C-alpha positions as a Markdown table, in Angstrom:
| # | Residue | x | y | z |
|---|---|---|---|---|
| 1 | Met | -0.2 | 0.0 | -0.2 |
| 2 | Thr | 2.9 | 2.3 | 0.5 |
| 3 | Arg | 4.1 | 1.8 | -2.5 |
| 4 | Leu | 1.2 | 2.9 | -4.4 |
| 5 | Phe | 0.3 | 5.8 | -1.9 |
| 6 | Ala | 4.7 | 6.8 | -3.2 |
| 7 | Met | 3.6 | 5.8 | -6.6 |
| 8 | Ala | 0.5 | 8.6 | -6.3 |
| 9 | Gly | 2.4 | 10.9 | -5.0 |
| 10 | Tyr | 4.3 | 11.3 | -7.7 |
| 11 | Val | 1.9 | 10.5 | -10.3 |
| 12 | Tyr | 0.5 | 14.4 | -9.0 |
| 13 | Gln | 4.1 | 16.0 | -8.6 |
| 14 | Ser | 4.0 | 15.3 | -12.7 |
| 15 | Ala | 0.6 | 16.6 | -12.5 |
| 16 | Ala | 1.6 | 20.2 | -10.9 |
| 17 | Ala | 4.4 | 20.2 | -12.8 |
| 18 | Ile | 2.4 | 19.7 | -15.9 |
| 19 | Ile | -0.3 | 22.1 | -14.8 |
| 20 | Leu | 2.0 | 24.9 | -13.5 |
| 21 | Ile | 3.4 | 25.1 | -17.2 |
| 22 | Phe | 0.1 | 25.5 | -18.9 |
| 23 | Ala | -1.0 | 28.1 | -16.6 |
| 24 | Leu | 2.1 | 30.3 | -16.9 |
| 25 | Ser | 2.2 | 29.7 | -21.2 |
| 26 | His | -1.3 | 32.1 | -20.6 |
| 27 | Leu | -0.5 | 34.3 | -17.6 |
| 28 | Leu | 3.2 | 35.4 | -19.2 |
| 29 | Pro | 3.3 | 37.0 | -22.5 |
| 30 | Ala | 5.3 | 34.5 | -25.2 |
| 31 | Ala | 8.8 | 36.4 | -23.9 |
| 32 | Ala | 8.2 | 36.7 | -20.1 |
| 33 | Tyr | 7.6 | 32.5 | -20.4 |
| 34 | Thr | 10.9 | 31.7 | -22.8 |
| 35 | Ser | 12.7 | 33.6 | -20.3 |
| 36 | Phe | 10.8 | 31.9 | -17.4 |
| 37 | Ser | 11.4 | 28.7 | -19.0 |
| 38 | Phe | 15.1 | 29.9 | -19.6 |
| 39 | Thr | 15.9 | 30.7 | -15.4 |
| 40 | Leu | 14.4 | 27.6 | -14.6 |
| 41 | Ala | 16.2 | 25.2 | -17.1 |
| 42 | Ser | 19.5 | 27.3 | -15.7 |
| 43 | Ser | 19.0 | 27.1 | -12.3 |
| 44 | Gln | 18.0 | 23.1 | -12.6 |
| 45 | Leu | 21.6 | 23.0 | -14.0 |
| 46 | Leu | 23.5 | 24.9 | -11.1 |
| 47 | Cys | 21.5 | 23.0 | -8.7 |
| 48 | Val | 22.8 | 19.4 | -10.3 |
| 49 | Leu | 26.1 | 20.8 | -10.3 |
| 50 | Thr | 26.8 | 21.7 | -7.0 |
| 51 | Phe | 24.7 | 18.5 | -4.7 |
| 52 | Glu | 23.5 | 16.1 | -8.2 |
| 53 | Trp | 26.6 | 14.3 | -6.5 |
| 54 | Leu | 26.0 | 14.4 | -2.8 |
| 55 | Gln | 22.5 | 12.7 | -3.6 |
| 56 | Leu | 24.3 | 9.9 | -5.4 |
| 57 | Ala | 27.0 | 9.9 | -2.8 |
| 58 | Gly | 23.9 | 10.0 | -0.3 |
| 59 | Leu | 21.3 | 6.9 | -2.7 |
| 60 | Arg | 24.4 | 4.9 | -3.2 |
| 61 | Phe | 25.9 | 5.1 | 0.3 |
| 62 | Leu | 22.8 | 5.2 | 2.7 |
| 63 | Ala | 21.0 | 2.4 | 0.7 |
| 64 | Ala | 23.3 | -0.3 | 2.2 |
| 65 | Ala | 24.4 | 1.7 | 5.1 |
| 66 | Arg | 22.9 | 0.3 | 9.3 |
| 67 | Glu | 21.1 | 2.4 | 11.0 |
| 68 | Lys | 24.4 | 3.7 | 13.0 |
| 69 | Glu | 26.1 | 4.2 | 10.1 |
| 70 | Ala | 23.5 | 5.9 | 8.6 |
| 71 | Ala | 23.4 | 8.9 | 11.1 |
| 72 | Arg | 26.8 | 9.4 | 10.9 |
| 73 | Leu | 26.6 | 9.9 | 7.2 |
| 74 | Arg | 23.6 | 12.0 | 8.0 |
| 75 | Trp | 25.5 | 14.4 | 9.9 |
| 76 | Ser | 28.4 | 14.5 | 6.9 |
| 77 | Leu | 25.8 | 14.5 | 3.9 |
| 78 | Phe | 24.2 | 18.0 | 5.2 |
| 79 | Ala | 27.4 | 19.7 | 6.2 |
| 80 | Ala | 28.3 | 18.7 | 3.0 |
| 81 | Gly | 25.0 | 20.0 | 1.7 |
| 82 | Leu | 25.8 | 23.5 | 3.7 |
| 83 | Ser | 28.7 | 24.1 | 2.6 |
| 84 | Ser | 28.3 | 23.1 | -1.3 |
| 85 | Ala | 25.0 | 26.3 | -1.1 |
| 86 | Gly | 27.7 | 28.6 | 0.5 |
| 87 | Ala | 30.4 | 28.1 | -2.4 |
| 88 | Leu | 27.1 | 28.0 | -4.7 |
| 89 | Val | 26.0 | 31.5 | -3.9 |
| 90 | Val | 29.5 | 32.4 | -3.6 |
| 91 | Ile | 30.6 | 31.9 | -6.9 |
| 92 | Gly | 27.6 | 32.5 | -9.0 |
| 93 | Ser | 27.6 | 36.4 | -7.1 |
| 94 | Cys | 31.0 | 36.7 | -7.8 |
| 95 | Ala | 30.6 | 35.7 | -11.7 |
| 96 | Ser | 27.1 | 37.0 | -11.7 |
| 97 | Leu | 29.5 | 41.3 | -11.8 |
| 98 | Ala | 30.2 | 39.8 | -15.5 |
| 99 | Ser | 26.3 | 39.1 | -16.8 |
| 100 | Ala | 24.7 | 40.9 | -18.5 |
| 101 | Leu | 21.2 | 39.2 | -17.6 |
| 102 | Pro | 19.1 | 41.2 | -15.1 |
| 103 | Thr | 20.3 | 40.9 | -11.3 |
| 104 | Gly | 16.9 | 40.2 | -9.9 |
| 105 | Ile | 17.2 | 37.2 | -12.5 |
| 106 | Ile | 20.1 | 36.1 | -11.2 |
| 107 | Ala | 19.4 | 36.0 | -7.4 |
| 108 | Leu | 16.1 | 34.3 | -7.7 |
| 109 | Gly | 18.2 | 31.2 | -9.7 |
| 110 | Leu | 20.5 | 31.4 | -7.5 |
| 111 | Gly | 18.0 | 31.4 | -4.6 |
| 112 | Ile | 15.8 | 28.2 | -6.7 |
| 113 | Ser | 18.7 | 26.3 | -7.0 |
| 114 | Val | 20.9 | 26.4 | -3.5 |
| 115 | Leu | 16.4 | 25.9 | -2.1 |
| 116 | Gln | 16.1 | 22.7 | -4.4 |
| 117 | Gly | 18.9 | 21.3 | -3.9 |
| 118 | Leu | 18.4 | 21.3 | 0.2 |
| 119 | Thr | 15.4 | 20.0 | 0.1 |
| 120 | Asp | 16.0 | 17.2 | -2.3 |
| 121 | Leu | 19.3 | 16.4 | 0.0 |
| 122 | Tyr | 16.6 | 16.0 | 3.4 |
| 123 | Phe | 13.5 | 14.1 | 0.9 |
| 124 | Leu | 16.5 | 11.6 | 0.3 |
| 125 | Ser | 17.2 | 11.1 | 4.2 |
| 126 | Val | 14.2 | 10.9 | 4.9 |
| 127 | Arg | 13.1 | 8.2 | 2.8 |
| 128 | Leu | 16.2 | 6.3 | 3.3 |
| 129 | Ser | 15.2 | 6.6 | 6.9 |
| 130 | Asp | 12.4 | 3.9 | 5.9 |
| 131 | Arg | 9.7 | 6.5 | 5.4 |
| 132 | Leu | 8.9 | 6.6 | 1.7 |
| 133 | Gly | 5.1 | 7.7 | 2.9 |
| 134 | Ile | 6.4 | 10.5 | 4.6 |
| 135 | Ala | 8.7 | 11.3 | 1.9 |
| 136 | Ser | 5.9 | 10.9 | -0.9 |
| 137 | Phe | 3.5 | 13.7 | 1.4 |
| 138 | Leu | 6.8 | 16.4 | 1.4 |
| 139 | Leu | 6.9 | 15.4 | -2.5 |
| 140 | Ala | 3.7 | 16.5 | -3.2 |
| 141 | Phe | 3.3 | 19.1 | -0.9 |
| 142 | Arg | 5.6 | 20.6 | -2.3 |
| 143 | Ala | 4.9 | 20.3 | -6.3 |
| 144 | Thr | 1.1 | 22.2 | -4.8 |
| 145 | Ala | 3.5 | 25.2 | -3.3 |
| 146 | Leu | 5.5 | 25.1 | -6.5 |
| 147 | Leu | 2.5 | 25.5 | -8.9 |
| 148 | Ala | 0.4 | 27.9 | -6.3 |
| 149 | Gly | 3.8 | 30.4 | -5.7 |
| 150 | Ala | 4.8 | 30.5 | -9.6 |
| 151 | Ala | 0.7 | 30.5 | -10.6 |
| 152 | Ala | 0.1 | 33.5 | -8.1 |
| 153 | Gly | 3.2 | 35.4 | -8.9 |
| 154 | Ala | 2.7 | 35.0 | -12.7 |
| 155 | Ala | -0.7 | 36.0 | -12.0 |
| 156 | Val | -0.5 | 39.0 | -10.0 |
| 157 | Ser | 2.7 | 40.7 | -12.3 |
| 158 | Gly | 2.7 | 39.2 | -15.6 |
| 159 | Thr | 6.4 | 39.1 | -14.6 |
| 160 | Ala | 8.8 | 36.3 | -14.9 |
| 161 | Glu | 10.9 | 37.8 | -12.0 |
| 162 | Ala | 7.7 | 37.0 | -10.2 |
| 163 | Ala | 6.9 | 33.3 | -11.4 |
| 164 | Leu | 10.7 | 32.8 | -10.0 |
| 165 | Leu | 10.0 | 34.4 | -6.7 |
| 166 | Gly | 6.5 | 32.1 | -7.0 |
| 167 | Val | 9.2 | 29.0 | -7.4 |
| 168 | Ser | 11.8 | 30.0 | -4.1 |
| 169 | Ala | 9.0 | 30.4 | -1.9 |
| 170 | Gly | 7.4 | 26.4 | -3.0 |
| 171 | His | 10.6 | 24.5 | -2.1 |
| 172 | Ala | 11.4 | 27.3 | 0.8 |
| 173 | Leu | 8.2 | 25.8 | 2.0 |
| 174 | Gly | 8.5 | 22.2 | 1.1 |
| 175 | Leu | 12.0 | 22.2 | 3.4 |
| 176 | Val | 10.2 | 24.2 | 6.2 |
| 177 | Ala | 7.8 | 21.2 | 5.8 |
| 178 | Ala | 10.1 | 18.2 | 5.7 |
| 179 | Leu | 12.0 | 19.2 | 8.8 |
| 180 | Ala | 8.2 | 19.4 | 10.9 |
| 181 | Ala | 7.1 | 16.1 | 9.5 |
| 182 | Tyr | 10.0 | 14.5 | 10.2 |
| 183 | Arg | 13.2 | 14.8 | 12.3 |
| 184 | Thr | 16.1 | 12.1 | 10.2 |
| 185 | Pro | 18.6 | 11.2 | 13.1 |
| 186 | Leu | 22.1 | 12.4 | 13.1 |
| 187 | Glu | 25.3 | 11.3 | 15.2 |
| 188 | Arg | 27.7 | 14.2 | 15.5 |
| 189 | Val | 30.8 | 13.5 | 13.8 |
| 190 | Ser | 34.5 | 14.5 | 14.1 |
| 191 | Leu | 36.4 | 17.3 | 11.9 |
| 192 | Gln | 38.1 | 14.2 | 10.6 |
| 193 | Thr | 35.8 | 11.5 | 10.2 |
| 194 | Met | 33.5 | 13.9 | 8.6 |
| 195 | Leu | 36.6 | 14.8 | 6.2 |
| 196 | Ala | 36.5 | 11.3 | 5.5 |
| 197 | Asp | 33.4 | 11.1 | 4.4 |
| 198 | Trp | 33.5 | 13.5 | 2.3 |
| 199 | Gly | 36.4 | 11.7 | 0.9 |
| 200 | Asp | 34.2 | 9.1 | -0.2 |
| 201 | Phe | 31.8 | 10.8 | -1.3 |
| 202 | Ser | 33.5 | 13.0 | -3.4 |
| 203 | Arg | 35.0 | 10.4 | -5.4 |
| 204 | Tyr | 31.9 | 8.5 | -6.3 |
| 205 | Gly | 29.6 | 11.4 | -6.3 |
| 206 | Met | 31.6 | 13.8 | -8.2 |
| 207 | Leu | 32.1 | 11.9 | -11.3 |
| 208 | Ala | 28.9 | 10.8 | -11.1 |
| 209 | Ala | 27.2 | 14.3 | -10.3 |
| 210 | Ala | 29.8 | 15.1 | -13.6 |
| 211 | Ala | 27.8 | 12.6 | -15.5 |
| 212 | Ser | 23.9 | 13.9 | -15.0 |
| 213 | Val | 25.0 | 17.6 | -14.9 |
| 214 | Ile | 26.2 | 16.8 | -18.9 |
| 215 | His | 23.2 | 14.6 | -19.6 |
| 216 | Leu | 21.3 | 17.3 | -18.3 |
| 217 | Ser | 23.0 | 20.6 | -20.3 |
| 218 | Val | 22.1 | 18.0 | -23.8 |
| 219 | Pro | 18.2 | 19.7 | -23.7 |
| 220 | Val | 19.4 | 22.9 | -22.9 |
| 221 | Leu | 21.7 | 22.9 | -25.1 |
| 222 | Leu | 19.5 | 21.6 | -27.9 |
| 223 | Arg | 17.0 | 24.7 | -26.3 |
| 224 | Ile | 19.4 | 26.9 | -27.5 |
| 225 | Ile | 20.4 | 25.3 | -30.6 |
| 226 | Val | 16.0 | 25.6 | -31.5 |
| 227 | Ile | 15.4 | 29.1 | -30.1 |
| 228 | Gly | 18.4 | 30.0 | -31.8 |
| 229 | Arg | 16.9 | 29.8 | -35.1 |
| 230 | Leu | 13.1 | 30.5 | -34.3 |
| 231 | Gly | 13.3 | 33.7 | -31.7 |
| 232 | Ala | 11.1 | 34.7 | -29.2 |
| 233 | Thr | 8.3 | 34.1 | -31.5 |
| 234 | Gly | 4.8 | 31.9 | -30.5 |
| 235 | Ala | 6.7 | 29.1 | -32.9 |
| 236 | Gly | 9.9 | 29.6 | -30.1 |
| 237 | Ala | 7.6 | 29.6 | -26.7 |
| 238 | Gly | 5.3 | 26.7 | -28.2 |
| 239 | Phe | 8.8 | 24.8 | -28.2 |
| 240 | Ser | 9.9 | 25.7 | -25.1 |
| 241 | Ile | 5.9 | 24.4 | -23.7 |
| 242 | Ala | 6.7 | 20.9 | -25.0 |
| 243 | Leu | 10.5 | 20.9 | -24.0 |
| 244 | Asp | 9.7 | 22.0 | -21.1 |
| 245 | Leu | 5.9 | 19.9 | -20.5 |
| 246 | Leu | 7.1 | 16.3 | -22.4 |
| 247 | Gln | 10.5 | 15.9 | -19.8 |
| 248 | Arg | 8.4 | 16.9 | -16.5 |
| 249 | Pro | 6.3 | 12.8 | -16.8 |
| 250 | Phe | 9.8 | 11.0 | -17.3 |
| 251 | Trp | 11.8 | 12.6 | -14.7 |
| 252 | Val | 8.9 | 11.9 | -12.4 |
| 253 | Leu | 8.1 | 8.4 | -13.3 |
| 254 | Asn | 12.2 | 8.0 | -13.3 |
| 255 | Ala | 12.3 | 9.5 | -9.7 |
| 256 | Ala | 9.4 | 7.7 | -8.4 |
| 257 | Ile | 11.2 | 4.4 | -9.4 |
| 258 | His | 14.2 | 5.0 | -8.3 |
| 259 | Thr | 12.9 | 6.2 | -5.0 |
| 260 | Val | 10.6 | 3.2 | -4.7 |
| 261 | Ser | 12.9 | 0.5 | -6.6 |
| 262 | Tyr | 16.8 | 1.6 | -6.2 |
| 263 | Pro | 17.2 | 1.2 | -2.6 |
| 264 | Glu | 16.1 | -2.8 | -2.2 |
| 265 | Val | 18.3 | -3.1 | -5.6 |
| 266 | Val | 21.7 | -1.2 | -3.6 |
| 267 | Asn | 20.9 | -3.4 | -0.6 |
| 268 | Asp | 20.3 | -6.7 | -2.3 |
| 269 | Phe | 23.7 | -6.0 | -4.7 |
| 270 | Glu | 26.4 | -5.0 | -1.8 |
| 271 | His | 24.4 | -7.4 | 1.0 |
| 272 | Gly | 22.5 | -10.7 | -0.6 |
| 273 | Thr | 23.4 | -13.7 | -3.3 |
| 274 | Gly | 24.6 | -12.9 | -6.4 |
| 275 | Ala | 21.1 | -14.1 | -7.9 |
| 276 | Lys | 19.3 | -12.2 | -6.3 |
| 277 | Ser | 21.2 | -9.1 | -7.2 |
| 278 | Val | 20.6 | -10.5 | -9.9 |
| 279 | Gln | 16.3 | -10.4 | -9.9 |
| 280 | Ser | 16.2 | -7.0 | -8.2 |
| 281 | Ala | 18.2 | -5.7 | -11.1 |
| 282 | Arg | 15.7 | -7.4 | -13.5 |
| 283 | Arg | 12.4 | -6.2 | -11.5 |
| 284 | Met | 13.5 | -2.7 | -11.8 |
| 285 | Phe | 14.4 | -2.7 | -15.6 |
| 286 | Glu | 10.8 | -4.2 | -16.6 |
| 287 | Phe | 9.9 | -1.5 | -13.9 |
| 288 | Met | 11.1 | 0.9 | -15.8 |
| 289 | Ile | 10.9 | 0.4 | -19.4 |
| 290 | Cys | 7.4 | -1.1 | -19.5 |
| 291 | Thr | 6.1 | 1.6 | -17.7 |
| 292 | Thr | 8.2 | 4.6 | -20.0 |
| 293 | Leu | 7.0 | 2.8 | -23.4 |
| 294 | Val | 3.2 | 3.3 | -21.7 |
| 295 | Leu | 4.4 | 6.9 | -21.0 |
| 296 | Leu | 5.2 | 7.4 | -24.0 |
| 297 | Gly | 2.2 | 5.8 | -26.1 |
| 298 | Gly | 0.0 | 8.4 | -23.7 |
| 299 | Leu | 1.7 | 11.4 | -24.1 |
| 300 | Val | 1.6 | 10.7 | -27.9 |
| 301 | Gly | -2.1 | 9.7 | -27.8 |
| 302 | Phe | -3.6 | 12.6 | -25.1 |
| 303 | Ile | -1.0 | 15.8 | -25.3 |
| 304 | Pro | -2.3 | 16.7 | -28.6 |
| 305 | Asp | -6.1 | 16.6 | -27.5 |
| 306 | Ala | -4.7 | 18.6 | -24.5 |
| 307 | Ala | -3.1 | 21.5 | -26.2 |
| 308 | Arg | -5.8 | 22.3 | -27.9 |
| 309 | Ile | -7.3 | 23.0 | -24.7 |
| 310 | Leu | -4.6 | 24.7 | -22.4 |
| 311 | Val | -1.5 | 25.8 | -25.4 |
| 312 | Pro | -1.8 | 29.2 | -26.4 |
| 313 | His | -3.4 | 29.9 | -29.3 |
| 314 | Glu | 0.1 | 31.7 | -30.9 |
| 315 | Ser | 2.0 | 28.8 | -29.6 |
| 316 | Leu | 0.0 | 25.8 | -30.8 |
| 317 | Gly | 1.2 | 25.6 | -34.0 |
| 318 | Gly | 5.1 | 25.0 | -33.1 |
| 319 | Phe | 3.7 | 22.4 | -29.7 |
| 320 | Leu | 1.6 | 20.4 | -31.9 |
| 321 | Glu | 4.8 | 20.6 | -34.7 |
| 322 | Thr | 7.5 | 19.5 | -31.7 |
| 323 | Ala | 5.8 | 17.7 | -29.5 |
| 324 | Pro | 5.7 | 13.7 | -30.5 |
| 325 | Ala | 9.9 | 14.0 | -31.6 |
| 326 | Ile | 10.6 | 15.7 | -28.3 |
| 327 | Ala | 8.4 | 13.0 | -26.3 |
| 328 | Ala | 10.3 | 10.1 | -28.1 |
| 329 | Phe | 14.3 | 12.1 | -27.2 |
| 330 | Tyr | 12.9 | 11.8 | -23.5 |
| 331 | Phe | 11.7 | 8.5 | -24.0 |
| 332 | Leu | 15.5 | 7.6 | -25.0 |
| 333 | His | 17.2 | 10.5 | -22.9 |
| 334 | Thr | 16.0 | 9.0 | -19.9 |
| 335 | His | 16.8 | 5.2 | -20.2 |
| 336 | Leu | 20.6 | 6.9 | -21.9 |
| 337 | Gln | 20.6 | 8.7 | -17.9 |
| 338 | Ala | 18.6 | 6.4 | -15.5 |
| 339 | Thr | 18.2 | 2.6 | -16.8 |
| 340 | Ile | 21.8 | 2.3 | -19.0 |
| 341 | Ala | 23.3 | 4.1 | -15.7 |
| 342 | Val | 21.5 | 1.3 | -13.0 |
| 343 | Val | 24.8 | -1.2 | -13.4 |
| 344 | Pro | 27.4 | 1.1 | -13.8 |
| 345 | His | 26.1 | 3.0 | -10.6 |
| 346 | Leu | 26.3 | 0.2 | -8.7 |
| 347 | Glu | 29.8 | -0.9 | -9.7 |
| 348 | Lys | 30.6 | 2.6 | -8.8 |
| 349 | Leu | 32.0 | 2.8 | -12.4 |
| 350 | Ala | 31.6 | 6.5 | -12.6 |
| 351 | Thr | 34.1 | 7.1 | -15.1 |
| 352 | Arg | 32.4 | 5.3 | -17.3 |
| 353 | Leu | 29.4 | 7.3 | -16.6 |
| 354 | Val | 30.6 | 10.2 | -17.7 |
| 355 | Leu | 32.3 | 9.0 | -20.8 |
| 356 | Val | 29.0 | 8.0 | -22.0 |
| 357 | Ala | 27.2 | 11.3 | -21.0 |
| 358 | Ala | 30.2 | 13.3 | -22.8 |
| 359 | Gly | 29.5 | 11.2 | -25.6 |
| 360 | Gln | 26.1 | 11.9 | -25.8 |
| 361 | Leu | 26.7 | 15.6 | -26.0 |
| 362 | Ala | 29.1 | 15.8 | -28.2 |
| 363 | Ile | 27.0 | 13.2 | -30.5 |
| 364 | Val | 23.6 | 15.1 | -30.2 |
| 365 | Val | 24.8 | 19.3 | -30.1 |
| 366 | Ala | 27.4 | 18.0 | -33.5 |
| 367 | Leu | 23.9 | 16.5 | -35.9 |
| 368 | Ser | 21.3 | 19.0 | -34.5 |
| 369 | Gln | 23.1 | 22.2 | -35.1 |
| 370 | Val | 24.4 | 20.9 | -38.5 |
| 371 | Ala | 20.5 | 19.9 | -38.6 |
| 372 | Ala | 19.6 | 23.8 | -37.7 |
| 373 | Ser | 22.4 | 24.8 | -40.6 |
| 374 | Ala | 21.2 | 22.8 | -43.4 |
| 375 | Gly | 17.6 | 24.5 | -42.4 |
| 376 | Leu | 15.4 | 21.2 | -41.1 |
| 377 | Ser | 12.5 | 21.5 | -39.0 |
| 378 | Pro | 12.8 | 22.2 | -34.6 |
| 379 | Arg | 10.9 | 18.8 | -35.4 |
| 380 | Gly | 14.0 | 17.5 | -37.5 |
| 381 | Val | 16.4 | 18.6 | -35.4 |
| 382 | Val | 14.6 | 17.2 | -32.7 |
| 383 | Asn | 15.2 | 13.1 | -34.3 |
| 384 | Cys | 18.7 | 14.4 | -34.9 |
| 385 | Ala | 19.0 | 14.1 | -31.5 |
| 386 | Ser | 16.9 | 11.2 | -31.4 |
| 387 | Leu | 19.4 | 9.1 | -33.2 |
| 388 | Ala | 22.6 | 10.2 | -31.7 |
| 389 | Thr | 21.2 | 9.4 | -28.5 |
| 390 | Leu | 19.9 | 5.9 | -29.0 |
| 391 | Ala | 23.7 | 5.4 | -31.2 |
| 392 | Thr | 24.6 | 6.0 | -27.8 |
| 393 | Ile | 22.7 | 4.0 | -26.0 |
| 394 | Leu | 23.7 | 1.2 | -27.8 |
| 395 | Val | 27.6 | 1.9 | -27.4 |
| 396 | Ala | 27.0 | 1.4 | -23.2 |
| 397 | Leu | 25.0 | -1.3 | -23.0 |
| 398 | Gly | 28.1 | -3.5 | -22.3 |
| 399 | Pro | 27.8 | -3.4 | -18.7 |
| 400 | Thr | 24.3 | -4.1 | -18.1 |
| 401 | Leu | 24.1 | -6.3 | -20.7 |
| 402 | Arg | 27.3 | -7.9 | -18.6 |
| 403 | Phe | 25.5 | -8.2 | -15.5 |
| 404 | Glu | 22.3 | -10.5 | -17.4 |
| 405 | Ala | 19.4 | -8.6 | -15.3 |
| 406 | Phe | 17.5 | -9.1 | -19.0 |
| 407 | Pro | 13.6 | -7.8 | -18.1 |
| 408 | Arg | 11.0 | -10.8 | -19.6 |
| 409 | Gly | 10.8 | -10.4 | -23.2 |
| 410 | Ser | 7.3 | -10.9 | -22.9 |
| 411 | Leu | 6.7 | -8.7 | -20.8 |
| 412 | Val | 8.3 | -5.9 | -22.8 |
| 413 | Ala | 6.3 | -6.7 | -26.2 |
| 414 | Gln | 3.3 | -6.6 | -23.9 |
| 415 | Ala | 3.9 | -3.4 | -22.7 |
| 416 | Leu | 5.1 | -1.9 | -26.7 |
| 417 | Val | 1.7 | -3.4 | -27.7 |
| 418 | Ala | 0.0 | -1.1 | -25.2 |
| 419 | Ala | 1.7 | 1.5 | -25.6 |
| 420 | Ile | 1.2 | 1.7 | -29.9 |
| 421 | Leu | -2.6 | 1.2 | -28.5 |
| 422 | Ile | -3.0 | 3.9 | -26.8 |
| 423 | Gly | -0.9 | 6.1 | -28.9 |
| 424 | Ser | -2.7 | 5.0 | -31.8 |
| 425 | Leu | -5.9 | 7.1 | -29.9 |
| 426 | Gly | -4.8 | 10.5 | -30.9 |
| 427 | Ser | -6.0 | 9.5 | -34.5 |
| 428 | Met | -9.6 | 9.5 | -32.7 |
| 429 | Pro | -11.8 | 12.3 | -32.4 |
| 430 | Thr | -12.7 | 13.4 | -28.9 |
| 431 | Glu | -16.2 | 15.3 | -29.6 |
| 432 | Pro | -18.9 | 14.5 | -28.6 |
| 433 | Ala | -17.1 | 14.0 | -25.1 |
| 434 | Ala | -18.0 | 10.3 | -24.9 |
| 435 | Trp | -15.2 | 9.9 | -27.7 |
| 436 | Leu | -13.0 | 11.4 | -24.9 |
| 437 | Gly | -14.2 | 9.4 | -22.2 |
| 438 | Gly | -13.9 | 6.3 | -24.3 |
| 439 | Lys | -10.0 | 6.9 | -24.8 |
| 440 | Ile | -9.4 | 7.4 | -21.5 |
| 441 | Val | -11.2 | 4.2 | -20.7 |
| 442 | Ile | -9.0 | 2.2 | -23.1 |
| 443 | Ala | -5.8 | 4.0 | -21.9 |
| 444 | Ala | -6.1 | 3.1 | -18.5 |
| 445 | Leu | -7.2 | -1.1 | -19.1 |
| 446 | Ala | -3.9 | -1.3 | -21.3 |
| 447 | Thr | -2.0 | 0.5 | -18.4 |
| 448 | Ala | -4.1 | -1.9 | -15.6 |
| 449 | Ile | -3.2 | -4.7 | -17.4 |
| 450 | Ile | 0.6 | -4.0 | -18.2 |
| 451 | Ala | 0.4 | -3.0 | -14.4 |
| 452 | Trp | -0.9 | -6.6 | -13.6 |
| 453 | Arg | 1.1 | -8.5 | -15.7 |
| 454 | Gly | 4.5 | -6.9 | -13.8 |
| 455 | Asp | 3.5 | -6.8 | -10.5 |
| 456 | Phe | 4.7 | -3.4 | -10.8 |
| 457 | Leu | 4.0 | -2.1 | -6.9 |
| 458 | Met | 4.5 | -5.2 | -4.9 |
| 459 | Leu | 8.2 | -5.8 | -6.2 |
| 460 | Thr | 9.0 | -6.7 | -3.0 |
| 461 | Arg | 6.7 | -9.5 | -2.2 |
| 462 | Arg | 7.2 | -11.5 | -4.9 |
| 463 | Ser | 9.5 | -15.2 | -5.3 |
| 464 | Asp | 11.8 | -15.9 | -6.9 |
| 465 | Ser | 10.9 | -18.9 | -7.8 |
| 466 | Gln | 8.2 | -16.4 | -9.6 |
| 467 | Tyr | 11.1 | -15.7 | -12.3 |
| 468 | Pro | 12.7 | -17.8 | -14.9 |
């Protein structure tokens, strides 16, 4: 039941993010929305650059730690988080002196990065204290606060700065709520011990975080290439809305699956038998591949209908032209960044993660730039980025294949059929309302069948004998 609640919390978080994007696209002018979108994406990049090494190190080390050791590691982790936040503020403030961007935008971007990083770090510690239900509630609460804050700021002022201020307030409320809801056990350690822990964190976390930063840079640079051609127009805003909107469902679903399943996979890898470790990883791969396939089908099948209702008219053409291609790109990008990286993370092959990420970035930027220079449409540019990402996946498969945690082919095939079925619903009319209702019922039934066949919400209750 806790797993179901956790997944529901992540679905709510994704829905709130989607609603926020649509709301701001109506409340802000096209130029202001483009500025908001770019600043928010840049702040998230800074957040990953500053805090991701601690997120990854905390997830890898805390998930396998016993109670007393975990309390010590949390102290070192939080101390490192506060130190990283201070460094980001100092370095960012100095760098802003040479920037042409407005001071207010820079300050808000730095504030969002710090608040999001510290909040995510504390949420992680709550989850790894065996408080999955509380962590899920906190994520849903923060999503609500972000939606209310950003929408209120945009509605009152109609500027990107006001919307960003609302985002900052939402993260701050989430952190305060987390501190009030659960105090994670801590054990104060000496400076020498803390520095030793920081050394362990950095040796693994820094390289793994570098890979995450590079992966996150891919859609940012893709945005720059396309927007550089389209400019701050309705078509550019439509492309930005699609890039923002379609990233969120994949990101949230991936985060939900990692929150529910990855600690078990790490624990089995560190403390279980080889067979048990392979089975845990196999179940996680099945969860990730099948659910993202169904999600891709749902986006292709229903986003056009939602867009005609919710996307501003001046941005509709640019959105509809690029949305299916962007959905396919994020599907591949998510699996390169998350699924293909599971085994290298378990085996602490951090250097390999960086090389794979750098290879994707180089190929995507090169092909996308060539495509844009050749006059291809934004959809053609995104398709080139997808091909580059697929090629990187094929090259990076080695450790995963050697681990032999292969998902069941029959289950993946069923998920693919369900995704094609759901995606084909996009060709059906949405009026009268009975047609739309029928499409929703068909999609829900197909999704439920795949969830039942995979038993995705009850992974820890499955016996080993259920797997051939």
